[in-house]
C-alpha positions in Angstrom: 96.2 74.1 95.9 95.3 74.8 99.3 97.6 76.8 101.6 98.1 75.7 105.2 99.0 78.1 107.9 102.1 77.5 109.9 101.7 75.2 112.7 102.8 75.7 116.3 106.1 74.2 116.7 106.9 74.3 113.2 109.7 75.9 111.2 109.3 79.2 113.0 107.9 78.7 116.6 107.2 82.3 117.3 104.3 82.4 114.6 102.0 80.5 117.0 102.3 83.5 119.4 99.1 85.3 118.3 95.8 86.1 119.9 93.4 83.1 120.5 90.2 82.7 119.1 87.6 83.9 121.6 84.2 85.7 122.1 84.0 89.2 120.6 84.0 91.0 123.9 86.9 89.2 125.2 88.9 89.8 122.0 88.3 93.6 121.9 89.6 93.6 125.5 92.8 91.7 124.5 93.2 94.0 121.5 93.1 97.0 123.8 95.6 95.5 126.4 97.9 94.7 123.6 98.1 98.4 122.2 95.7 97.7 119.3 92.4 99.5 118.6 93.9 102.9 119.9 92.7 106.3 118.8 92.7 105.2 115.2 91.3 102.0 115.8 87.6 101.0 114.6 84.8 101.1 117.0 83.5 98.1 119.0 81.8 95.8 116.8 83.1 97.0 113.5 85.1 94.7 111.3 88.7 95.6 111.5 90.1 96.7 107.9 92.3 94.2 106.0 95.3 95.6 104.3 97.3 94.4 101.0 100.7 95.7 100.3 102.0 95.1 96.5 105.5 95.7 96.2 107.3 95.6 92.8 111.3 95.4 92.4 113.2 98.1 90.8 110.2 99.8 89.3 110.8 103.7 88.8 108.4 106.6 88.9 110.4 109.3 87.2 111.0 107.4 83.9 107.5 106.4 83.2 107.4 103.2 85.3 103.7 103.2 85.8 102.8 103.8 82.3 102.2 100.0 81.4 99.9 99.4 84.5 96.6 100.9 83.0 94.7 98.5 85.2 96.7 99.2 88.4 96.3 102.9 88.1 92.4 102.5 87.3 91.7 100.1 90.2 94.1 101.6 93.0 95.1 105.1 92.0 91.9 106.3 90.2 89.9 104.7 93.3 92.0 106.2 95.9 95.3 108.3 96.3 98.5 108.7 94.3 101.5 110.2 96.0 103.6 112.3 93.7 106.6 112.7 96.1 107.2 109.1 97.5 110.7 108.3 98.2 113.0 105.5 99.5 115.6 106.1 102.0 118.0 103.8 100.4 117.9 103.1 96.4 118.8 99.5 96.8 116.7 96.5 97.3 117.6 95.0 100.7 118.1 98.2 102.8 114.9 99.6 101.3 112.9 96.4 101.9 114.3 96.4 105.5 112.9 99.9 105.8 109.5 99.1 104.7 109.4 96.0 107.1 110.9 97.9 110.2 109.7 101.7 109.7 113.3 102.5 110.2 116.0 104.4 108.3 119.0 102.1 107.2 121.3 103.6 110.1 118.7 102.1 112.6 118.0 98.7 111.0 121.6 98.4 109.9 121.0 96.7 106.4 123.3 98.6 104.2 123.6 96.4 101.1 122.5 93.3 99.4 124.8 91.0 101.1 124.9 88.9 104.3 128.0 91.0 105.4 125.8 94.0 104.9 123.1 92.5 107.2 120.7 91.4 104.4 118.6 88.6 106.1 121.5 87.9 108.2 121.5 86.1 111.7 121.7 89.4 113.2 118.9 90.8 111.2 116.7 87.8 112.0 117.4 88.1 115.9 117.1 91.7 116.3 114.9 93.4 113.6 112.5 90.6 112.5 110.8 90.2 116.0 109.9 93.9 115.6 108.6 94.3 112.0 105.2 95.5 111.6 104.0 92.1 110.3 105.2 90.5 113.6 103.3 93.2 115.5 100.2 92.7 113.3 100.3 89.0 114.1 101.3 88.7 117.6 99.3 91.8 119.0 96.6 92.7 116.8 95.3 89.2 115.7 95.7 89.5 112.0 96.3 86.7 109.8 99.5 87.5 107.8 100.6 86.2 104.3 103.7 86.7 102.4 104.3 85.6 98.8 107.3 86.4 96.8 110.9 88.2 97.1 111.6 88.9 100.7 115.3 90.0 101.1 118.0 89.3 98.7 119.9 86.9 100.9 116.9 85.1 102.1 117.5 81.4 102.3 121.3 81.5 102.4 122.6 78.4 104.3 124.6 80.5 106.7 121.4 82.2 107.8 119.1 79.4 108.3 118.3 78.4 104.9 114.7 78.1 103.4 113.8 76.5 106.7 113.7 79.9 108.4 110.2 81.6 108.6 110.5 85.1 109.9 108.5 85.7 113.0 104.9 87.2 112.4 103.9 85.2 109.3 101.0 83.0 109.3 101.5 81.9 105.6 105.0 82.1 104.0 105.6 81.6 100.5 109.0 83.2 99.8 111.5 83.3 97.0 115.2 82.0 97.6 117.4 85.1 97.1 117.0 87.5 94.2 114.1 88.0 91.6 113.8 85.3 89.0 110.8 84.4 86.8 111.7 80.7 86.0 114.0 78.0 87.6 113.7 79.2 91.3 112.9 77.7 94.6 110.3 78.8 97.1 110.1 78.3 101.0 106.6 77.4 101.5 106.2 77.5 105.2 109.7 76.5 105.7 109.8 73.6 103.1 111.7 73.9 99.8 109.7 73.6 96.4 111.6 74.0 93.1 109.9 75.4 89.9 111.0 74.9 86.4 110.5 76.7 83.1 106.9 75.8 82.2 105.0 79.0 81.6 101.6 77.6 82.9 102.9 76.4 86.2 106.3 78.1 86.8 106.1 81.7 85.9 106.6 83.4 89.0 104.4 86.6 88.7 101.4 84.2 87.9 102.3 81.9 90.6 102.2 84.7 93.2 98.7 85.7 91.8 97.4 82.2 92.1 98.6 81.5 95.7 97.2 85.0 96.7 94.0 83.9 95.4 94.1 80.6 97.2 94.7 82.5 100.4 91.6 84.6 100.0 89.7 81.6 99.4 90.8 79.6 102.3 91.7 82.2 104.9 89.8 82.4 108.3 86.9 84.8 108.3 87.0 85.3 111.9 90.4 87.5 111.8 91.4 90.3 109.4 94.1 89.8 107.2 97.4 91.4 106.1 98.9 90.3 102.8 102.3 91.4 101.2 102.8 90.3 97.6 106.2 91.0 96.4 106.7 90.4 92.5 110.0 90.0 90.8 108.9 92.6 88.0 110.5 94.6 86.7 113.9 93.3 88.1 116.3 91.5 85.6 116.6 89.2 84.0 113.1 90.9 82.6 111.7 87.7 81.4 108.2 88.6 80.2 105.2 86.2 79.9 104.9 84.7 76.5 101.9 86.8 75.6 103.7 90.0 76.3 107.0 89.5 74.7 106.2 91.3 71.6 104.7 94.3 73.2 106.2 97.8 73.4 108.3 97.4 70.3 108.3 101.0 69.6 109.2 102.1 73.0 112.4 103.3 73.9 113.9 104.7 77.2 113.0 108.4 77.7 115.5 111.0 76.1 115.2 113.5 78.9 117.8 116.2 79.6 120.0 114.0 81.7 120.0 111.2 79.2 123.5 110.4 77.7 125.1 113.6 79.0 128.3 113.9 81.0 127.7 114.3 84.8 129.7 117.6 85.2 130.3 118.6 88.8 129.3 115.3 90.2 130.8 112.6 92.3 133.8 111.0 90.5 131.8 107.7 90.0 129.4 109.7 87.8 132.0 111.6 86.1 133.9 108.3 85.0 130.8 107.3 82.9 131.9 107.5 79.0 129.8 110.2 77.2 128.6 109.9 74.5 127.5 106.2 75.0 128.3 103.8 72.4 125.4 102.6 70.0 125.5 99.2 71.5 125.2 100.6 75.1 122.1 102.4 74.0 120.5 99.5 72.2 121.0 97.5 75.4 119.4 99.8 77.6 116.5 100.6 75.3 116.0 96.7 75.0 116.3 96.5 78.9 113.7 99.4 79.3 111.2 97.7 76.9 111.6 94.5 78.6 111.1 96.0 82.1 107.6 97.3 80.9 106.8 93.7 79.4 107.1 92.2 82.8 104.9 94.5 84.4 101.9 93.7 82.3 101.8 90.5 84.4 101.8 92.5 87.5 98.9 94.5 86.1 97.1 91.2 85.6 97.8 90.0 89.1 96.4 93.4 90.5 93.2 93.0 88.5 92.8 89.4 89.7 93.2 90.5 93.3 90.8 93.4 93.2 88.1 91.3 91.5 88.6 88.4 94.0 88.4 90.9 97.0 85.2 92.4 95.5 83.7 88.9 94.9 84.2 87.8 98.6 82.9 91.2 99.7 86.1 92.1 101.2 87.1 95.1 98.9 85.1 97.8 100.7 86.9 97.0 104.0 90.4 96.5 102.4 93.3 99.1 102.1 95.5 98.3 99.0 98.9 99.8 98.8 101.1 99.6 95.7 104.7 100.7 95.6 108.3 99.7 94.7 111.7 99.1 96.6 113.5 101.6 94.5 113.7 103.5 91.4 115.9 102.8 88.2 117.9 104.7 85.5 118.5 103.8 81.9 121.1 106.1 80.4 121.0 109.0 82.8 124.4 110.7 83.2 125.4 108.0 80.8 125.1 105.5 83.5 123.6 102.3 81.3 121.3 100.6 83.8 120.9 100.2 87.7 119.9 102.0 90.8 122.1 103.0 93.8 122.5 106.6 92.9 121.0 109.6 94.8 119.2 111.2 91.8 115.5 111.3 91.6 115.3 108.7 89.2 116.8 106.0 91.6 115.2 107.4 94.9 111.6 108.1 93.9 108.9 105.5 93.6 105.2 104.9 92.9 102.7 105.0 95.8 99.1 104.2 95.2 96.7 103.7 97.9 92.9 102.9 98.0 90.7 101.8 101.0 87.9 102.8 103.4 87.7 106.6 103.9 89.9 107.5 101.0 88.3 109.5 98.3 88.7 108.7 94.8 90.9 110.5 92.1 93.2 112.1 94.6 96.8 113.2 94.3 99.0 114.2 97.3 102.2 116.2 97.0 103.2 115.5 100.6 106.7 114.3 101.2 106.4 110.6 102.1 108.7 107.7 102.4 108.7 103.9 102.4 109.5 104.1 106.2 105.9 105.4 106.6 104.1 101.9 105.4 104.7 100.1 108.6 103.4 103.0 110.7 100.5 103.5 108.5 99.5 99.9 108.5 99.8 99.6 112.2 97.8 102.7 112.6 95.0 101.2 110.4 95.1 98.2 112.6 94.6 100.6 115.7 97.9 99.9 117.3 99.3 102.6 119.5 102.4 103.8 117.4 104.0 105.2 120.6 105.0 101.8 121.6 107.3 101.4 118.3 110.6 102.6 117.7 109.7 103.3 114.0 111.1 106.3 112.4 108.2 106.8 109.9 104.9 108.6 110.2 101.3 107.4 109.6 99.9 108.4 106.3 96.3 108.2 107.6 95.9 111.7 108.3 96.6 112.3 104.7 94.7 109.4 103.2 91.5 110.4 105.1 91.9 114.1 104.4 92.4 115.3 107.9 93.0 119.0 108.3 95.2 120.8 110.7 97.8 118.3 111.1 101.9 118.7 111.1 103.8 116.9 108.4 107.6 116.7 107.6 109.5 118.8 105.1 112.4 116.6 104.7 113.4 112.8 104.5 116.8 111.1 104.8 118.6 109.3 101.9 121.5 107.0 102.6 123.7 104.5 101.1 126.8 102.6 101.6 128.6 101.9 98.4 129.6 98.2 97.5 133.2 97.3 96.4 136.5 96.3 97.7 139.4 98.8 98.1 141.5 97.1 95.3 141.9 97.8 91.4 139.7 96.0 89.0 142.4 94.0 86.7 140.0 94.4 83.9 139.8 98.3 84.3 143.3 99.2 85.7 142.7 102.9 84.6 139.7 103.2 87.4 140.2 103.9 90.9 140.3 101.1 93.5 137.1 99.7 94.7 134.7 99.7 91.7 131.9 97.3 91.3 128.8 96.6 89.0 131.0 97.5 86.0 130.0 97.1 82.4 132.4 95.5 79.8 133.4 99.1 78.7 134.5 99.8 82.3 131.6 102.1 83.2 131.0 101.4 86.8 127.6 101.7 88.6 129.1 101.6 92.0 132.1 101.7 94.3 133.2 101.6 97.9 133.3 105.2 98.5 130.1 105.7 96.7 128.8 106.2 100.2 126.5 109.2 100.6 123.8 110.8 102.9 121.3 113.3 101.6 118.5 115.6 102.8 115.6 115.7 100.6 113.6 118.7 101.2 110.2 119.9 100.0 108.5 123.0 101.5 106.4 125.8 100.4 109.4 127.8 99.0 112.1 125.2 98.6 112.5 121.9 96.6 116.1 121.0 97.4 118.5 118.1 97.7 121.6 118.3 99.8 124.1 115.3 99.7 127.4 114.5 101.2 129.9 111.9 100.2 132.1 109.9 102.5 135.2 110.0 100.4 138.6 112.1 100.4 137.0 115.1 98.7 134.0 115.0 101.1 132.2 115.8 97.9 129.1 117.7 98.1 126.1 117.8 95.7 123.1 120.2 95.8 120.1 120.6 93.5 117.3 123.1 93.4 114.7 120.7 91.8 112.2 123.6 91.1 114.6 125.3 88.4 116.5 121.8 87.7 114.2 119.1 87.9 116.9 116.8 85.9 119.6 117.6 88.5 122.0 118.7 85.7 123.7 121.5 87.6 125.4 120.9 91.2 124.9 124.2 93.0 126.9 123.4 95.9 129.6 126.2 95.3 127.0 128.8 94.6 124.3 128.3 97.2 124.1 130.6 100.2 126.8 129.5 102.7 124.6 129.8 105.5 122.0 127.7 104.0 124.7 125.1 103.2 125.8 125.1 106.8 122.1 124.5 108.0 121.8 121.7 105.6 125.1 120.0 106.8 123.7 120.3 110.3 120.5 119.1 109.4 121.9 116.1 107.7 123.9 115.0 110.8 120.9 115.4 112.8 119.0 113.1 110.7 121.8 110.6 110.4 121.7 110.1 114.1 118.1 110.2 114.6 115.9 107.5 116.0 112.1 107.4 116.3 110.6 110.7 117.3 113.8 112.6 116.5 113.5 111.7 113.0 110.3 113.8 112.8 111.7 117.0 114.2 111.3 120.4 112.2 113.4 120.6 109.0 115.4 123.8 107.8 112.6 125.6 106.4 109.9 124.7 109.0 108.7 127.3 111.7 110.0 125.4 114.5 113.5 124.8 113.2 116.2 125.9 115.6 120.0 126.1 114.3 122.7 126.5 116.6 125.9 127.3 114.5 128.2 126.5 117.5 127.2 122.8 117.0 128.9 123.1 113.5 132.4 123.4 114.8 134.7 121.2 116.8 137.1 122.0 119.5 139.7 123.0 117.0 137.4 125.3 115.0 136.6 123.3 112.0 133.5 122.5 110.3 132.2 119.1 111.9 130.9 116.9 109.0 128.7 114.2 109.7 129.8 110.5 110.1 129.0 107.5 108.0 128.8 104.1 109.6 131.5 101.9 108.4 130.8 98.9 110.6 126.9 98.7 111.2 127.0 95.5 112.8 
């Protein structure tokens, strides 16, 4: 099937606002005037790099989520750089994906959960944030062809937000899944027109459909413009439906029995403490099966990556193409006796894979630098030569790291923030639990609650590997972990850590939670340039001024 680009005056009129075809000299002038081809841009007459972003759904890094992807590791990681400290600013699909697209922390893009009310693909998001995403900039100001295939945001296609006819600004080709991840029996928006798929593996299995339409794009795209592709797979999100040929793999694989598996979350937030320990045998069998199926679904992603890289090589584009591979959040299977989900502040939920290959990146490298998915947008714009000073993005370009630049300044901390889901009422099926719980299992172990609302500073420096978190609840509960001594985050040291350091971390958290753009990149607590004024910690009444959480982001 041949894909056609969005036509001017079609479902998303703004998509026709791009640089016209013209002579190379005039095109170069237009790009310079628009802010592209800045300091990081390519030289005049050179071919501007292409970019591919591969995004999986709920793929962890801590629990071995990359293990099944042998071809991906060989074709991307071993041919470039693997980041061992890559984080998301929110451990939930829609807020994290919004951070990728905007380069902003959740408190700046205002997507707080997976609902329309939480700004997930809402009309407010479409009006305020979509025009300023990095793909919109690539298309309208840098002259890139832009292609999207797969899951966009969890509420995309909702009738109250434009339905499937809505095509976000900035996309030349649009092949998006209605709402959340599925493998069969789904509907796609193809440039604003709905197409339903059934349950025939050969024509409907979504991961393979995304692979085929991506290869079609590479065959039929224009050769006069560089391209950006974003391919967003359903795997390994539930319902974990593997392709037929992979449904019997990993039969002897079980969820990792690490130190925080099936143990009580002592000295943690009440939501973690309410989990039943030890878990029942049926719960363990369930999560082991889920773990196994997640890996099975990833084998089709591995095939997709192989097909894509081979096609780029065949068309002569591979050596001029950056390929990024990452996930929107991590996952847990039995940690602290929570069966399966994400949303929590711990490493298994907030840490993700990040592999990158491309021009100027040496093979077989591993970087320990602290990075976040808010850095993807600035990095891709930097690759295109766009002047990052013209954006309001909170993230930083990874190009200095990828190219091995020496003598550059990098961050030592990132912000993680989450607003819990749940109504302030008691669940009638679980009357013994506090009001406001959600995502509950039949045995009344719940994965979320309205006051599972927290913010954290994740710090990595030469001397410290620390996480400091505060909850917005009646306790103003605090969790602090020294991950050098306690990588499994068993022991909350909030009551034993140096009070002066605790105060500095509290202040830093307030600073980051109110940051925007450049102020999100100021020196952290352990950086030489850090300045701490303890007077700012106190209100007029002399009490410690704790940070505030946004209850009404819209």
